[in-house]
C-alpha positions as CSV (number, residue, x, y, z in Angstrom):
1,M,-2.5,-14.4,30.3
2,P,-2.6,-14.3,34.0
3,E,0.1,-11.7,34.5
4,K,0.1,-8.4,32.4
5,L,3.6,-7.0,31.9
6,E,3.7,-3.3,31.5
7,I,6.7,-1.3,30.2
8,N,6.8,2.4,29.7
9,G,3.0,2.6,30.5
10,R,2.0,0.2,27.7
11,I,0.9,-3.4,28.0
12,V,3.2,-5.9,26.4
13,G,1.5,-8.0,23.6
14,S,4.5,-10.0,22.1
15,F,8.2,-10.3,21.7
16,E,10.2,-10.4,18.4
17,I,13.7,-12.0,18.3
18,T,15.6,-9.6,16.1
19,T,19.3,-10.4,16.5
20,Y,20.6,-14.0,16.9
21,Y,23.3,-16.3,15.6
22,M,24.5,-19.9,15.8
23,G,27.3,-20.3,18.4
24,K,29.4,-23.2,19.5
25,T,29.3,-24.2,23.2
26,E,30.7,-27.2,25.1
27,S,27.5,-29.1,24.4
28,G,27.3,-28.3,20.7
29,E,25.8,-25.6,18.5
30,K,23.1,-23.4,20.0
31,I,21.1,-20.3,18.9
32,I,22.5,-17.3,20.8
33,I,19.9,-14.5,21.2
34,E,21.3,-11.0,21.5
35,K,18.3,-8.7,21.1
36,V,14.6,-8.9,21.7
37,K,12.1,-6.3,20.5
38,V,9.1,-5.7,22.9
39,L,5.8,-4.9,21.2
40,D,2.5,-3.7,22.6
41,T,-0.9,-5.3,22.1
42,D,-1.2,-3.4,18.8
43,G,2.1,-4.7,17.5
44,K,3.9,-1.4,18.0
45,Y,7.4,-1.0,19.2
46,I,7.9,-0.3,22.9
47,K,11.7,-1.0,23.4
48,F,14.5,-3.4,22.8
49,A,15.4,-5.6,25.8
50,K,18.1,-7.9,26.8
51,L,17.1,-11.6,26.8
52,S,17.9,-11.8,30.5
53,G,15.4,-9.1,31.3
54,V,12.4,-10.7,29.5
55,I,13.2,-14.5,29.4
56,R,10.9,-15.3,32.3
57,Y,7.9,-13.8,30.4
58,M,8.6,-15.3,27.0
59,N,6.6,-18.4,27.6
60,K,3.5,-16.3,28.4
61,Y,3.5,-14.2,25.2
62,P,3.7,-14.8,21.5
63,V,7.3,-14.8,20.2
64,T,8.3,-14.3,16.5
65,W,11.7,-14.5,14.8
66,K,12.7,-11.9,12.3
């Protein structure tokens, strides 16, 4: 990982998608993500984040779906 993201003094290790649903859009059905849990390198909770705040980092870290 070239860029280390730090939140609340802890290094981010992964993201967990916790709240999502199927929604209809003009182009068909899509998964709508509402809430993302940010975890540190030990897998411990840091905070919940809006997708818009972390989306640019999600391709650089592991992401799991709950």
